[in-house]
BALOBA-1460 file (C-alpha; in Angstrom, 3 decimals):
// residues 266
<rec num="1" residu="m" x="-9.368" y="8.097" z="71.255"/>
<rec num="2" residu="y" x="-10.645" y="6.065" z="68.034"/>
<rec num="3" residu="d" x="-7.557" y="5.015" z="66.468"/>
<rec num="4" residu="n" x="-7.142" y="1.555" z="68.163"/>
<rec num="5" residu="p" x="-10.873" y="0.091" z="69.424"/>
<rec num="6" residu="e" x="-10.192" y="-3.194" z="71.578"/>
<rec num="7" residu="t" x="-13.819" y="-4.534" z="70.842"/>
<rec num="8" residu="v" x="-15.305" y="-3.988" z="67.324"/>
<rec num="9" residu="l" x="-18.990" y="-5.135" z="66.319"/>
<rec num="10" residu="i" x="-19.828" y="-5.429" z="62.865"/>
<rec num="11" residu="t" x="-23.006" y="-6.390" z="61.109"/>
<rec num="12" residu="g" x="-23.081" y="-7.867" z="57.603"/>
<rec num="13" residu="a" x="-19.782" y="-9.290" z="58.264"/>
<rec num="14" residu="s" x="-20.022" y="-12.623" z="56.202"/>
<rec num="15" residu="s" x="-19.207" y="-10.893" z="52.962"/>
<rec num="16" residu="g" x="-17.935" y="-7.960" z="50.968"/>
<rec num="17" residu="i" x="-16.979" y="-4.802" z="52.882"/>
<rec num="18" residu="g" x="-18.078" y="-6.441" z="56.153"/>
<rec num="19" residu="a" x="-15.898" y="-9.246" z="55.915"/>
<rec num="20" residu="a" x="-13.060" y="-7.058" z="54.676"/>
<rec num="21" residu="l" x="-13.435" y="-4.951" z="57.859"/>
<rec num="22" residu="a" x="-13.533" y="-7.769" z="59.990"/>
<rec num="23" residu="r" x="-10.121" y="-9.250" z="58.687"/>
<rec num="24" residu="h" x="-8.578" y="-5.780" z="58.815"/>
<rec num="25" residu="y" x="-9.394" y="-5.130" z="62.507"/>
<rec num="26" residu="a" x="-8.464" y="-8.600" z="63.441"/>
<rec num="27" residu="a" x="-5.316" y="-8.573" z="65.528"/>
<rec num="28" residu="a" x="-4.173" y="-9.970" z="68.688"/>
<rec num="29" residu="g" x="-5.602" y="-8.298" z="72.088"/>
<rec num="30" residu="r" x="-8.756" y="-7.226" z="69.835"/>
<rec num="31" residu="t" x="-12.378" y="-8.710" z="70.371"/>
<rec num="32" residu="l" x="-14.422" y="-8.899" z="67.425"/>
<rec num="33" residu="f" x="-18.309" y="-9.430" z="67.420"/>
<rec num="34" residu="l" x="-19.501" y="-10.555" z="63.894"/>
<rec num="35" residu="g" x="-22.884" y="-10.569" z="62.643"/>
<rec num="36" residu="g" x="-24.494" y="-12.081" z="59.235"/>
<rec num="37" residu="r" x="-27.095" y="-14.270" z="57.961"/>
<rec num="38" residu="d" x="-24.943" y="-17.150" z="56.374"/>
<rec num="39" residu="q" x="-23.642" y="-19.370" z="58.983"/>
<rec num="40" residu="e" x="-21.046" y="-20.946" z="56.792"/>
<rec num="41" residu="r" x="-19.675" y="-17.675" z="55.381"/>
<rec num="42" residu="l" x="-19.755" y="-16.096" z="58.631"/>
<rec num="43" residu="d" x="-17.885" y="-19.152" z="60.219"/>
<rec num="44" residu="a" x="-15.131" y="-18.777" z="57.455"/>
<rec num="45" residu="v" x="-14.553" y="-15.086" z="58.283"/>
<rec num="46" residu="a" x="-14.411" y="-15.812" z="61.818"/>
<rec num="47" residu="q" x="-11.906" y="-18.470" z="61.502"/>
<rec num="48" residu="d" x="-9.666" y="-15.776" z="59.506"/>
<rec num="49" residu="c" x="-9.858" y="-13.470" z="62.024"/>
<rec num="50" residu="r" x="-8.854" y="-15.962" z="64.798"/>
<rec num="51" residu="n" x="-5.954" y="-16.814" z="62.867"/>
<rec num="52" residu="r" x="-4.794" y="-13.320" z="62.965"/>
<rec num="53" residu="g" x="-5.041" y="-13.480" z="66.575"/>
<rec num="54" residu="a" x="-8.206" y="-11.779" z="67.438"/>
<rec num="55" residu="s" x="-10.852" y="-13.134" z="69.803"/>
<rec num="56" residu="v" x="-14.258" y="-13.720" z="67.717"/>
<rec num="57" residu="s" x="-17.859" y="-14.297" z="68.555"/>
<rec num="58" residu="t" x="-20.442" y="-14.680" z="65.953"/>
<rec num="59" residu="w" x="-24.185" y="-14.105" z="65.789"/>
<rec num="60" residu="v" x="-26.298" y="-15.630" z="62.935"/>
<rec num="61" residu="g" x="-29.311" y="-13.541" z="62.344"/>
<rec num="62" residu="d" x="-31.193" y="-10.703" z="60.599"/>
<rec num="63" residu="v" x="-30.765" y="-6.915" z="61.232"/>
<rec num="64" residu="t" x="-34.450" y="-6.582" z="60.775"/>
<rec num="65" residu="d" x="-34.841" y="-8.625" z="63.778"/>
<rec num="66" residu="e" x="-35.202" y="-5.829" z="66.163"/>
<rec num="67" residu="a" x="-35.481" y="-7.820" z="69.473"/>
<rec num="68" residu="g" x="-32.794" y="-10.488" z="68.317"/>
<rec num="69" residu="i" x="-30.087" y="-7.920" z="67.474"/>
<rec num="70" residu="r" x="-30.712" y="-5.879" z="70.536"/>
<rec num="71" residu="d" x="-30.160" y="-8.700" z="72.843"/>
<rec num="72" residu="w" x="-26.975" y="-9.692" z="71.027"/>
<rec num="73" residu="i" x="-25.760" y="-6.149" z="71.115"/>
<rec num="74" residu="m" x="-26.392" y="-5.701" z="74.736"/>
<rec num="75" residu="s" x="-25.041" y="-9.049" z="75.515"/>
<rec num="76" residu="c" x="-21.631" y="-8.289" z="73.776"/>
<rec num="77" residu="d" x="-21.562" y="-5.051" z="75.498"/>
<rec num="78" residu="d" x="-21.930" y="-6.811" z="78.851"/>
<rec num="79" residu="d" x="-19.160" y="-9.140" z="77.847"/>
<rec num="80" residu="r" x="-16.889" y="-6.578" z="76.659"/>
<rec num="81" residu="p" x="-17.606" y="-2.980" z="76.330"/>
<rec num="82" residu="l" x="-18.123" y="-2.126" z="72.738"/>
<rec num="83" residu="n" x="-15.664" y="0.734" z="71.474"/>
<rec num="84" residu="l" x="-16.665" y="0.586" z="67.580"/>
<rec num="85" residu="v" x="-19.988" y="-0.788" z="66.167"/>
<rec num="86" residu="i" x="-20.459" y="-0.655" z="62.300"/>
<rec num="87" residu="a" x="-24.007" y="-0.825" z="60.898"/>
<rec num="88" residu="n" x="-22.634" y="-2.579" z="57.674"/>
<rec num="89" residu="a" x="-25.388" y="-4.633" z="56.830"/>
<rec num="90" residu="g" x="-27.246" y="-3.662" z="53.539"/>
<rec num="91" residu="v" x="-29.031" y="-5.101" z="50.389"/>
<rec num="92" residu="a" x="-29.579" y="-3.413" z="46.944"/>
<rec num="93" residu="p" x="-32.999" y="-4.629" z="45.685"/>
<rec num="94" residu="g" x="-33.977" y="-3.521" z="42.180"/>
<rec num="95" residu="a" x="-36.713" y="-3.177" z="40.201"/>
<rec num="96" residu="t" x="-37.205" y="-3.230" z="36.134"/>
<rec num="97" residu="a" x="-40.942" y="-3.197" z="36.377"/>
<rec num="98" residu="v" x="-43.657" y="-1.155" z="38.037"/>
<rec num="99" residu="g" x="-44.989" y="-3.762" z="39.636"/>
<rec num="100" residu="g" x="-41.810" y="-4.522" z="41.656"/>
<rec num="101" residu="l" x="-41.353" y="-0.954" z="42.854"/>
<rec num="102" residu="h" x="-43.139" y="-1.250" z="46.140"/>
<rec num="103" residu="r" x="-41.411" y="-4.544" z="47.400"/>
<rec num="104" residu="a" x="-37.855" y="-3.291" z="46.411"/>
<rec num="105" residu="a" x="-38.637" y="-0.034" z="48.534"/>
<rec num="106" residu="v" x="-39.899" y="-1.864" z="51.405"/>
<rec num="107" residu="d" x="-37.170" y="-4.457" z="51.321"/>
<rec num="108" residu="a" x="-34.271" y="-1.835" z="50.833"/>
<rec num="109" residu="f" x="-35.801" y="0.363" z="53.979"/>
<rec num="110" residu="a" x="-36.164" y="-2.685" z="56.183"/>
<rec num="111" residu="v" x="-32.593" y="-3.753" z="55.945"/>
<rec num="112" residu="n" x="-30.843" y="-0.430" z="54.922"/>
<rec num="113" residu="v" x="-32.616" y="1.906" z="57.221"/>
<rec num="114" residu="n" x="-34.559" y="-0.036" z="60.147"/>
<rec num="115" residu="g" x="-31.293" y="-2.497" z="60.374"/>
<rec num="116" residu="v" x="-29.438" y="0.370" z="61.052"/>
<rec num="117" residu="f" x="-31.702" y="1.942" z="63.522"/>
<rec num="118" residu="n" x="-31.915" y="-1.828" z="65.080"/>
<rec num="119" residu="t" x="-27.912" y="-1.829" z="65.268"/>
<rec num="120" residu="i" x="-26.857" y="1.671" z="66.377"/>
<rec num="121" residu="h" x="-29.620" y="2.596" z="68.777"/>
<rec num="122" residu="p" x="-28.996" y="-0.268" z="71.397"/>
<rec num="123" residu="a" x="-25.216" y="0.448" z="70.744"/>
<rec num="124" residu="l" x="-25.744" y="4.154" z="71.680"/>
<rec num="125" residu="e" x="-27.883" y="3.428" z="74.686"/>
<rec num="126" residu="a" x="-25.190" y="1.126" z="76.118"/>
<rec num="127" residu="m" x="-22.291" y="3.411" z="75.370"/>
<rec num="128" residu="t" x="-23.996" y="6.710" z="76.907"/>
<rec num="129" residu="k" x="-24.386" y="4.818" z="80.257"/>
<rec num="130" residu="r" x="-20.733" y="4.590" z="80.761"/>
<rec num="131" residu="r" x="-18.734" y="6.347" z="83.251"/>
<rec num="132" residu="p" x="-16.699" y="8.498" z="83.141"/>
<rec num="133" residu="y" x="-18.636" y="11.217" z="81.076"/>
<rec num="134" residu="p" x="-18.027" y="12.096" z="78.516"/>
<rec num="135" residu="v" x="-17.214" y="8.900" z="77.129"/>
<rec num="136" residu="r" x="-13.766" y="8.497" z="75.595"/>
<rec num="137" residu="d" x="-13.619" y="5.131" z="73.977"/>
<rec num="138" residu="a" x="-16.974" y="4.592" z="71.989"/>
<rec num="139" residu="q" x="-18.141" y="5.099" z="68.178"/>
<rec num="140" residu="v" x="-20.488" y="4.088" z="65.965"/>
<rec num="141" residu="a" x="-20.580" y="3.939" z="62.163"/>
<rec num="142" residu="v" x="-23.260" y="3.990" z="59.495"/>
<rec num="143" residu="m" x="-22.972" y="2.342" z="56.012"/>
<rec num="144" residu="s" x="-24.341" y="4.664" z="53.523"/>
<rec num="145" residu="s" x="-23.201" y="5.236" z="49.788"/>
<rec num="146" residu="v" x="-22.293" y="7.717" z="47.163"/>
<rec num="147" residu="m" x="-25.537" y="6.972" z="45.765"/>
<rec num="148" residu="g" x="-27.127" y="8.361" z="48.973"/>
<rec num="149" residu="y" x="-25.980" y="11.961" z="47.776"/>
<rec num="150" residu="v" x="-28.741" y="12.022" z="45.071"/>
<rec num="151" residu="g" x="-31.617" y="10.008" z="43.912"/>
<rec num="152" residu="t" x="-30.540" y="7.718" z="41.170"/>
<rec num="153" residu="a" x="-33.137" y="6.487" z="38.590"/>
<rec num="154" residu="r" x="-31.184" y="3.109" z="38.304"/>
<rec num="155" residu="s" x="-31.965" y="2.410" z="41.835"/>
<rec num="156" residu="p" x="-34.566" y="4.342" z="43.240"/>
<rec num="157" residu="a" x="-35.228" y="2.186" z="46.599"/>
<rec num="158" residu="y" x="-31.638" y="1.695" z="47.290"/>
<rec num="159" residu="s" x="-30.345" y="5.258" z="46.682"/>
<rec num="160" residu="a" x="-33.221" y="6.726" z="48.795"/>
<rec num="161" residu="s" x="-32.612" y="4.143" z="51.809"/>
<rec num="162" residu="k" x="-28.876" y="5.273" z="51.792"/>
<rec num="163" residu="a" x="-29.767" y="8.927" z="51.741"/>
<rec num="164" residu="a" x="-31.967" y="8.315" z="54.644"/>
<rec num="165" residu="v" x="-29.413" y="6.873" z="56.692"/>
<rec num="166" residu="k" x="-26.713" y="9.320" z="55.470"/>
<rec num="167" residu="h" x="-28.650" y="12.199" z="56.962"/>
<rec num="168" residu="y" x="-29.351" y="10.364" z="59.940"/>
<rec num="169" residu="g" x="-26.145" y="9.505" z="60.981"/>
<rec num="170" residu="q" x="-24.895" y="13.263" z="60.047"/>
<rec num="171" residu="a" x="-27.718" y="14.299" z="62.562"/>
<rec num="172" residu="l" x="-26.680" y="11.878" z="65.260"/>
<rec num="173" residu="r" x="-23.170" y="13.056" z="65.098"/>
<rec num="174" residu="g" x="-24.343" y="16.554" z="66.095"/>
<rec num="175" residu="a" x="-26.613" y="15.092" z="68.779"/>
<rec num="176" residu="f" x="-24.086" y="13.076" z="70.171"/>
<rec num="177" residu="r" x="-21.070" y="15.531" z="70.004"/>
<rec num="178" residu="g" x="-21.275" y="16.391" z="73.885"/>
<rec num="179" residu="t" x="-21.206" y="12.834" z="74.947"/>
<rec num="180" residu="g" x="-17.874" y="11.942" z="73.526"/>
<rec num="181" residu="i" x="-19.321" y="9.311" z="71.291"/>
<rec num="182" residu="g" x="-18.291" y="9.597" z="67.773"/>
<rec num="183" residu="v" x="-20.778" y="9.024" z="64.810"/>
<rec num="184" residu="s" x="-19.466" y="8.571" z="61.038"/>
<rec num="185" residu="v" x="-21.274" y="8.023" z="57.933"/>
<rec num="186" residu="i" x="-19.541" y="5.880" z="55.283"/>
<rec num="187" residu="c" x="-20.138" y="6.417" z="51.729"/>
<rec num="188" residu="p" x="-18.387" y="3.883" z="49.411"/>
<rec num="189" residu="g" x="-18.411" y="3.949" z="45.904"/>
<rec num="190" residu="y" x="-18.465" y="0.607" z="43.810"/>
<rec num="191" residu="v" x="-16.839" y="-2.131" z="46.142"/>
<rec num="192" residu="g" x="-16.508" y="-5.744" z="44.828"/>
<rec num="193" residu="s" x="-18.846" y="-7.685" z="46.853"/>
<rec num="194" residu="a" x="-21.764" y="-10.184" z="46.411"/>
<rec num="195" residu="l" x="-24.092" y="-7.173" z="45.747"/>
<rec num="196" residu="t" x="-22.095" y="-5.706" z="43.089"/>
<rec num="197" residu="a" x="-21.373" y="-9.253" z="41.345"/>
<rec num="198" residu="q" x="-25.112" y="-9.235" z="40.650"/>
<rec num="199" residu="n" x="-24.682" y="-5.885" z="38.786"/>
<rec num="200" residu="a" x="-24.634" y="-6.124" z="35.313"/>
<rec num="201" residu="s" x="-24.271" y="-2.295" z="34.736"/>
<rec num="202" residu="y" x="-21.170" y="-0.263" z="34.273"/>
<rec num="203" residu="m" x="-19.497" y="0.209" z="37.704"/>
<rec num="204" residu="p" x="-17.005" y="3.126" z="37.393"/>
<rec num="205" residu="f" x="-13.929" y="3.149" z="39.824"/>
<rec num="206" residu="l" x="-14.653" y="-0.220" z="41.142"/>
<rec num="207" residu="m" x="-12.678" y="-1.006" z="44.486"/>
<rec num="208" residu="d" x="-11.478" y="-3.924" z="45.848"/>
<rec num="209" residu="p" x="-13.009" y="-4.689" z="49.463"/>
<rec num="210" residu="e" x="-9.564" y="-4.900" z="51.268"/>
<rec num="211" residu="k" x="-8.676" y="-1.438" z="50.062"/>
<rec num="212" residu="a" x="-12.132" y="-0.206" z="50.922"/>
<rec num="213" residu="a" x="-11.813" y="-1.555" z="54.363"/>
<rec num="214" residu="a" x="-8.289" y="0.169" z="55.076"/>
<rec num="215" residu="t" x="-9.748" y="3.513" z="53.786"/>
<rec num="216" residu="i" x="-12.819" y="3.286" z="56.138"/>
<rec num="217" residu="a" x="-10.526" y="2.347" z="59.169"/>
<rec num="218" residu="q" x="-8.434" y="5.097" z="58.529"/>
<rec num="219" residu="g" x="-11.372" y="7.544" z="58.389"/>
<rec num="220" residu="l" x="-12.902" y="6.148" z="61.584"/>
<rec num="221" residu="a" x="-9.481" y="6.470" z="63.398"/>
<rec num="222" residu="r" x="-9.624" y="10.176" z="62.336"/>
<rec num="223" residu="n" x="-13.446" y="10.279" z="63.578"/>
<rec num="224" residu="k" x="-14.150" y="11.779" z="60.107"/>
<rec num="225" residu="p" x="-17.746" y="12.962" z="59.745"/>
<rec num="226" residu="r" x="-18.258" y="11.359" z="56.387"/>
<rec num="227" residu="i" x="-16.003" y="8.742" z="54.939"/>
<rec num="228" residu="t" x="-16.564" y="9.015" z="50.941"/>
<rec num="229" residu="f" x="-14.282" y="7.295" z="48.410"/>
<rec num="230" residu="p" x="-12.728" y="6.953" z="45.842"/>
<rec num="231" residu="w" x="-11.971" y="10.435" z="45.477"/>
<rec num="232" residu="q" x="-13.443" y="10.527" z="41.979"/>
<rec num="233" residu="m" x="-16.660" y="9.577" z="43.267"/>
<rec num="234" residu="v" x="-16.180" y="12.284" z="45.887"/>
<rec num="235" residu="i" x="-16.169" y="15.046" z="43.269"/>
<rec num="236" residu="l" x="-18.874" y="13.528" z="41.174"/>
<rec num="237" residu="a" x="-21.282" y="13.366" z="44.283"/>
<rec num="238" residu="r" x="-20.510" y="17.087" z="45.052"/>
<rec num="239" residu="l" x="-21.137" y="18.085" z="41.720"/>
<rec num="240" residu="a" x="-24.327" y="16.220" z="41.546"/>
<rec num="241" residu="i" x="-25.970" y="17.612" z="44.636"/>
<rec num="242" residu="n" x="-25.245" y="21.262" z="43.337"/>
<rec num="243" residu="l" x="-26.603" y="20.688" z="39.769"/>
<rec num="244" residu="p" x="-29.661" y="22.492" z="38.483"/>
<rec num="245" residu="g" x="-32.692" y="20.647" z="38.063"/>
<rec num="246" residu="f" x="-32.765" y="20.632" z="34.161"/>
<rec num="247" residu="l" x="-29.237" y="19.106" z="34.152"/>
<rec num="248" residu="v" x="-30.092" y="16.373" z="36.645"/>
<rec num="249" residu="d" x="-33.086" y="15.426" z="34.427"/>
<rec num="250" residu="r" x="-30.674" y="15.036" z="31.529"/>
<rec num="251" residu="l" x="-28.201" y="13.123" z="33.300"/>
<rec num="252" residu="n" x="-30.254" y="11.070" z="35.662"/>
<rec num="253" residu="k" x="-31.167" y="7.939" z="33.549"/>
<rec num="254" residu="p" x="-31.194" y="4.261" z="34.427"/>
<rec num="255" residu="w" x="-27.722" y="3.728" z="32.210"/>
<rec num="256" residu="g" x="-26.731" y="0.039" z="32.189"/>
<rec num="257" residu="v" x="-30.221" y="-1.386" z="33.268"/>
<rec num="258" residu="a" x="-33.633" y="-1.907" z="31.698"/>
<rec num="259" residu="r" x="-35.880" y="1.134" z="31.792"/>
<rec num="260" residu="l" x="-39.315" y="0.912" z="33.298"/>
<rec num="261" residu="e" x="-40.984" y="2.341" z="30.473"/>
<rec num="262" residu="d" x="-39.382" y="-0.179" z="28.174"/>
<rec num="263" residu="q" x="-41.221" y="-2.875" z="30.280"/>
<rec num="264" residu="p" x="-44.453" y="-4.520" z="29.146"/>
<rec num="265" residu="d" x="-47.731" y="-3.420" z="31.194"/>
<rec num="266" residu="t" x="-48.071" y="-5.454" z="34.368"/>
């Protein structure tokens, strides 16, 4: 039911995991709807996918544009009913001074949380109107992160935003179970991308985006509730959420990045 989607929509498809997913799904007989903010990079990904035999349509825009992305998604579904929608677009703003905390949090939630809502809500609305019912060919996926398992001192805004969509996706899976629509939450560890390229701190078990895309697609084909990888991060994440508070306090340090307490007053 989920192992061979004919029509796939991906946000944040111009780079990183999104671009790798687009290339992974690109094949003859498949239609891809790809969204991103960078026209040049998105066009390059789209052309790669066309070279692999896929039919590709692109949308240049921001997932924070609620009306714009809704119109795009509804138009795509009218063109070809969407089988798989991956809300992948995300940002990782950081703050090394107290004065930057608010902006980082607002920006992270605008894209990583509201952007996910703006993507999956219209998709689910369109999917639930299909007949026969329950639906047999519809699935949405939410991009969270292993950092969504616990609040991390090195990136409070990012980890909190990813925790929000992780819990929301898990809740939606239960809410939509009877409809036949699959809902999966993707929780990758560190994956090579434009985001991680800006990260000067240590990134354990860094994975290339092509391998990450293959792992995600395999999990989606099985309709897994959570797709967390690599396996080392699965173990660490599960341990972290069960640690007593005093151990969390000892371990939860902003290693590899400047500490807020070391910054001059602003």
